[in-house]
C-alpha positions as CSV (number, residue, x, y, z in Angstrom):
1,M,0.0,0.0,0.0
2,P,2.8,2.6,0.5
3,S,3.3,5.2,-2.2
4,A,6.5,3.8,-3.6
5,R,8.3,5.3,-6.5
6,P,8.7,3.0,-9.5
7,A,12.4,1.9,-9.7
8,H,12.9,3.0,-13.2
9,L,12.1,6.6,-12.4
10,T,14.8,8.9,-11.0
11,S,13.0,11.6,-9.1
12,M,9.8,12.2,-7.3
13,L,7.9,15.3,-6.4
14,P,7.9,16.4,-2.7
15,T,5.1,14.9,-0.6
16,R,2.8,16.1,2.1
17,K,0.5,14.3,4.5
18,I,-3.2,13.5,4.2
19,G,-3.6,11.5,7.4
20,A,-1.2,8.6,7.1
21,L,-0.9,9.0,3.3
22,N,2.1,10.6,1.6
23,V,0.8,12.4,-1.5
24,T,2.8,14.4,-4.0
25,V,2.3,18.1,-4.0
26,A,0.9,17.9,-7.6
27,G,-1.9,15.4,-8.0
28,L,-4.1,14.5,-10.9
29,G,-7.8,15.4,-10.9
30,C,-9.6,12.7,-12.9
31,N,-12.9,14.5,-13.6
32,N,-12.2,14.6,-17.3
33,F,-11.9,10.8,-17.6
34,G,-15.0,9.4,-19.3
35,W,-16.3,12.8,-20.0
36,R,-13.9,14.8,-22.1
37,I,-11.4,11.9,-22.9
38,D,-11.9,8.2,-23.5
39,A,-10.1,5.2,-22.1
40,N,-7.1,5.4,-24.4
41,A,-6.5,9.1,-23.8
42,T,-7.0,8.5,-20.1
43,A,-4.2,5.9,-20.1
44,K,-1.8,8.3,-21.8
45,V,-2.5,11.0,-19.1
46,V,-2.1,8.5,-16.3
47,D,1.2,7.2,-17.7
48,A,2.4,10.8,-18.1
49,A,1.5,11.6,-14.5
50,I,3.3,8.6,-13.1
51,D,6.4,9.3,-15.3
52,A,6.3,12.9,-14.0
53,G,6.5,11.7,-10.4
54,I,2.8,12.2,-9.4
55,N,1.4,9.5,-7.1
56,F,-2.0,11.1,-6.1
57,F,-5.1,10.5,-8.3
58,D,-8.4,11.9,-7.3
59,T,-11.7,10.8,-8.9
60,A,-15.4,10.3,-7.9
61,D,-18.2,7.9,-8.6
62,I,-20.1,10.5,-10.5
63,Y,-17.3,11.5,-12.9
64,G,-18.1,10.3,-16.3
65,G,-21.1,8.4,-14.9
66,G,-18.7,5.9,-13.2
67,E,-16.3,5.7,-16.2
68,S,-13.6,7.8,-14.6
69,E,-13.1,5.2,-11.9
70,Q,-13.2,2.4,-14.5
71,Y,-10.7,4.1,-16.8
72,L,-8.4,5.1,-13.9
73,G,-8.3,1.5,-12.5
74,R,-7.7,0.1,-16.0
75,A,-4.9,2.6,-16.7
76,L,-3.1,1.9,-13.4
77,G,-3.2,-1.8,-13.8
78,N,-0.4,-3.5,-11.8
79,R,0.9,-0.1,-10.7
80,R,-2.1,0.3,-8.3
81,K,0.0,-0.1,-5.1
82,Q,2.5,2.5,-6.3
83,V,0.0,5.3,-6.1
84,I,-2.6,6.9,-3.8
85,V,-6.2,6.7,-5.1
86,A,-8.9,9.0,-3.8
87,T,-12.5,8.8,-4.7
88,K,-15.8,10.3,-3.5
89,F,-19.4,9.3,-3.0
90,G,-22.6,11.1,-2.0
91,M,-23.6,13.2,-5.0
92,K,-26.5,11.9,-7.1
93,M,-25.7,8.9,-9.3
94,D,-29.4,8.3,-9.9
95,D,-32.6,8.3,-7.8
96,R,-31.5,5.4,-5.7
97,R,-27.8,6.1,-5.4
98,Q,-27.1,9.3,-3.5
99,G,-26.5,10.7,0.0
100,A,-24.6,9.5,3.0
101,K,-26.9,7.1,4.9
102,P,-24.9,4.1,6.3
103,A,-26.4,1.5,3.9
104,Y,-25.5,3.6,0.9
105,V,-22.0,4.4,2.2
106,R,-21.3,0.7,2.2
107,Q,-23.0,0.2,-1.2
108,A,-21.2,3.1,-2.8
109,A,-17.8,1.9,-1.5
110,E,-18.4,-1.6,-3.0
111,D,-19.4,-0.1,-6.3
112,S,-16.3,2.1,-6.4
113,L,-14.0,-0.7,-5.5
114,K,-15.5,-2.8,-8.3
115,R,-15.1,0.0,-10.9
116,L,-11.6,0.8,-9.8
117,G,-10.6,-2.9,-9.9
118,T,-9.0,-2.7,-6.5
119,D,-9.6,-4.1,-3.0
120,Y,-8.9,-0.9,-1.1
121,I,-9.4,2.9,-1.5
122,D,-6.7,5.1,0.0
123,L,-8.8,8.2,0.6
124,Y,-12.6,7.9,0.6
125,Q,-14.4,11.2,0.6
126,L,-18.0,12.3,1.3
127,H,-18.5,14.5,-1.8
128,Q,-21.0,16.9,-0.1
129,P,-22.8,17.1,3.2
130,D,-26.1,15.2,3.4
131,P,-28.5,17.2,5.5
132,T,-30.9,14.2,5.9
133,T,-28.3,12.1,7.7
134,P,-26.5,12.8,11.0
135,I,-22.8,13.0,10.3
136,A,-22.2,10.5,13.2
137,D,-24.1,7.9,11.3
138,T,-22.0,8.5,8.1
139,L,-18.8,8.4,10.1
140,G,-19.8,5.2,11.7
141,A,-20.2,3.5,8.4
142,L,-16.9,4.9,7.1
143,N,-15.2,3.6,10.2
144,E,-16.6,0.2,9.4
145,L,-15.0,0.4,6.0
146,V,-11.6,1.3,7.6
147,D,-11.9,-1.6,10.1
148,A,-12.6,-3.9,7.2
149,G,-9.5,-2.8,5.3
150,K,-11.5,-1.4,2.4
151,V,-10.5,2.2,3.1
152,R,-7.3,3.7,4.5
153,E,-8.3,7.3,5.3
154,I,-11.6,9.2,5.1
155,G,-12.2,12.8,4.0
156,C,-14.9,15.2,3.0
157,S,-15.7,17.8,0.3
158,N,-17.7,21.0,0.1
159,F,-17.8,21.3,4.0
160,S,-18.0,24.5,5.9
161,A,-15.9,25.2,9.0
162,E,-18.9,24.6,11.2
163,Q,-19.5,21.2,9.5
164,L,-15.8,20.3,10.0
165,R,-16.1,21.1,13.7
166,E,-19.3,19.0,14.0
167,A,-17.6,16.0,12.3
168,A,-14.5,16.4,14.4
169,A,-16.6,16.3,17.6
170,V,-18.1,12.9,16.8
171,P,-16.5,10.1,19.0
172,G,-14.8,7.4,16.9
173,A,-11.5,5.9,15.8
174,K,-11.3,7.7,12.4
175,H,-12.2,11.2,11.6
176,F,-12.0,13.2,8.3
177,V,-8.3,13.8,7.6
178,S,-9.0,16.1,4.6
179,V,-11.5,18.5,3.1
180,Q,-11.7,19.2,-0.6
181,N,-13.2,22.7,-1.4
182,R,-12.8,25.2,-4.2
183,Y,-9.8,27.4,-3.7
184,S,-7.5,29.3,-6.1
185,L,-5.8,32.7,-6.6
186,L,-9.1,34.0,-7.8
187,H,-11.4,32.2,-5.3
188,R,-10.3,33.0,-1.8
189,E,-13.4,32.2,0.2
190,P,-11.8,29.3,2.2
191,E,-9.3,31.8,3.8
192,K,-12.2,33.2,6.0
193,E,-13.0,30.1,8.0
194,V,-12.2,26.8,6.5
195,L,-8.4,27.1,6.1
196,P,-8.0,28.3,9.7
197,E,-10.2,25.5,10.9
198,C,-8.1,23.0,8.9
199,E,-4.9,24.3,10.6
200,R,-6.6,24.1,14.0
201,L,-7.9,20.5,13.5
202,G,-4.9,19.2,11.6
203,I,-7.0,18.5,8.5
204,A,-5.4,18.6,5.1
205,F,-7.0,20.9,2.5
206,I,-7.2,19.7,-1.2
207,P,-8.2,22.6,-3.5
208,F,-10.4,21.9,-6.5
209,F,-10.6,24.2,-9.5
210,P,-7.1,25.3,-8.6
211,L,-6.7,26.7,-12.2
212,E,-10.2,28.1,-12.5
213,N,-11.2,26.1,-15.6
214,G,-7.8,27.0,-17.2
215,L,-8.0,30.7,-16.5
216,L,-4.8,30.5,-14.5
217,T,-2.8,28.6,-17.1
218,G,-2.1,31.6,-19.2
219,K,-3.9,30.4,-22.3
220,Y,-6.7,32.9,-21.8
221,R,-5.8,36.5,-22.4
222,K,-7.5,39.8,-22.4
223,N,-9.0,40.8,-25.8
224,Q,-8.1,37.5,-27.3
225,K,-10.5,34.8,-28.4
226,P,-10.4,31.6,-26.3
227,P,-8.5,28.7,-27.9
228,E,-10.8,26.5,-30.1
229,G,-12.1,23.5,-28.2
230,S,-11.2,25.0,-24.8
231,R,-13.5,25.2,-21.8
232,G,-13.5,29.0,-22.2
233,A,-14.8,28.7,-25.8
234,A,-17.4,26.1,-24.8
235,G,-18.6,28.0,-21.7
236,W,-18.2,25.0,-19.4
237,G,-18.0,25.4,-15.6
238,P,-18.1,28.5,-13.4
239,K,-18.4,31.8,-15.2
240,V,-14.8,32.8,-14.7
241,F,-13.9,34.4,-18.0
242,T,-15.0,37.9,-17.1
243,D,-13.3,41.2,-18.0
244,Q,-12.4,41.7,-14.3
245,N,-10.8,38.3,-14.0
246,L,-8.9,38.7,-17.2
247,E,-7.5,42.0,-16.0
248,A,-6.2,40.3,-12.9
249,V,-4.7,37.5,-15.0
250,E,-2.7,40.0,-17.0
251,E,-1.3,41.5,-13.8
252,L,-0.5,38.1,-12.4
253,I,1.2,37.1,-15.6
254,Q,3.4,40.3,-15.4
255,F,4.2,39.5,-11.8
256,A,5.2,35.9,-12.6
257,E,7.2,36.8,-15.7
258,S,9.1,39.6,-13.9
259,R,10.5,36.8,-11.7
260,G,11.2,34.3,-14.5
261,H,8.2,32.2,-14.0
262,T,4.8,31.4,-15.6
263,L,1.3,32.0,-14.5
264,L,0.8,28.2,-14.1
265,E,3.8,28.1,-11.8
266,L,2.4,31.0,-9.8
267,A,-1.0,29.3,-9.5
268,F,0.5,26.1,-8.1
269,S,3.2,27.6,-5.9
270,W,0.8,30.1,-4.4
271,L,-1.5,27.4,-3.2
272,L,1.4,25.3,-1.9
273,A,2.6,28.3,0.1
274,R,-0.4,27.5,2.4
275,P,0.7,24.9,5.0
276,A,-2.7,23.2,5.1
277,I,-2.6,22.5,1.4
278,A,-1.7,18.9,0.7
279,S,-1.8,18.6,-3.0
280,V,-2.9,20.6,-6.1
281,I,-5.1,18.2,-8.2
282,A,-5.6,20.0,-11.5
283,G,-7.4,18.0,-14.1
284,T,-5.9,17.5,-17.6
285,T,-6.8,16.0,-20.9
286,K,-3.3,15.7,-22.5
287,P,0.0,14.3,-21.3
288,E,1.8,17.6,-21.9
289,Q,-0.6,19.3,-19.5
290,V,0.1,16.9,-16.7
291,R,3.8,17.2,-17.2
292,S,3.6,21.0,-17.1
293,N,1.5,20.8,-13.9
294,A,4.1,18.6,-12.2
295,A,6.9,20.9,-13.1
296,S,5.0,24.0,-11.7
297,T,5.4,23.3,-8.0
298,A,9.1,24.3,-7.3
299,W,8.8,28.1,-7.0
300,H,9.0,29.0,-3.3
301,L,7.3,32.3,-2.9
302,T,8.7,34.8,-0.3
303,E,6.5,36.8,2.1
304,Q,7.1,39.8,-0.1
305,D,5.9,37.9,-3.1
306,L,2.8,36.9,-1.3
307,A,2.1,40.4,-0.2
308,E,2.4,41.7,-3.8
309,I,0.2,39.0,-5.1
310,D,-2.4,39.9,-2.5
311,K,-2.5,43.4,-3.9
312,I,-3.5,41.9,-7.2
313,A,-5.8,39.1,-6.3
314,S,-7.1,39.6,-2.8
315,A,-10.2,41.6,-3.8
316,P,-13.3,39.6,-4.5
317,L,-13.3,38.9,-8.2
318,S,-16.1,37.8,-10.6
319,V,-15.8,34.1,-9.9
320,R,-19.0,32.4,-9.0
């Protein structure tokens, strides 16, 4: 089960802790698998990630209607024990499969194990709070999965600071070791309450949408048409491609380039400057994108750098 580096590879990205798990600071978000790319393209992205030193793969049962888990498991093959696999449950699969009641927690885990082609999940995450189910009941079922050896660590997603506190107060052997919420240079909401609560409770924070649908990659520029086939051109995801955000992007690009770096490097390294951040799990559709992401984690920002970035990106921007 340990996250060992394949012997034929010479270097590995730095790692941080999610509970007992050692995850690389750059991970791979697998939300595109089964949706934007097929099984063959998924295999190429997974191969590129492992070759680039990434050991952390984050998916969910709803991604690609279950195909993301299937494609990921198939692509990993006999390398399964060399990596950390995280998946999620709780969002609506259909009218019968949703929520966080104990019976469904057990069913969802078995379904994910089957799709992934594995006998254990490294990090099993409740995808969103279930207001119809006491969190103690959900945690009880998750603890049963840990005791059975089917899950190593448990986490949550889209939780508020208050919900994290409530979960942490439930008696039990295992508690949430991570929370996965939206956070980026252009979406700073977690700084108000969730990040401080993570530091207080010792919970790892995993940011989703770290590149804001590609806005923080540098490929979208002010007064330029979005690249053909891109999310910006298709209008997918949150409405981030606004004039206000594009103005901020131009300033951030100037800041990064003045120091010999790219906007992509800034987006990754800025997140990793936060102690609670465990891994930046950007999704990709091409091998070259995952290689670029893995290479974008080495810039160590100074306090002065962070203060200057705040002048550009601390104000509420048009990201909803």
